[in-house]
C-alpha angles and dihedrals in degrees: 000000000000091000090053093051092047090047091052090051095043102048096068090046091047092052094044100050127080117272095253090056095052097084089052092052092048093047092047092051093048091045090053092051092046092048093052091046092050091049090053091047090050091050092050091049092048091050091050092050092050091050093050093058128214122343122236089256092055091047092051092048092049094051096045114107144117121307111265090237093060110094115236090230090064091050091050091050092049091052090048091054091049091050092048091053090054100040127046092195092054090050094050097042104035117014102035095055089049091051092048091050090060093067140040092213121084112259126217107244110235119239111262125215121237108284092348137079126259122296121266090249091055091051090048089055092051092050091048089052090051091050093050094056117098 
């Protein structure tokens, strides 16, 4: 029905314009019909997806999370260590002062990589040194 209405509006314009403008008129009319058809198809697909509910992948992603028995402090500490491995600035400003506060003895600062924090082995050595202190 839309194609018929567009055809009725386009034919007089097509006949009236100069011959070199006619392909543009025909392409514009067909692009308009195609655009409206694609918008209706998109709407129908979106409605169908909403009606079908969540996929199994979305349901699995929503229910993923830490075990209830894992304390949130441990999860925060694990995310701090991951951030310190990636960012030298985070290590120097956040994690290193917290590690130094755990002991009264001076700690040996681990070697940091260029633009990144220390390696996991270096952090392991620092934590071992903290655990060995009385």
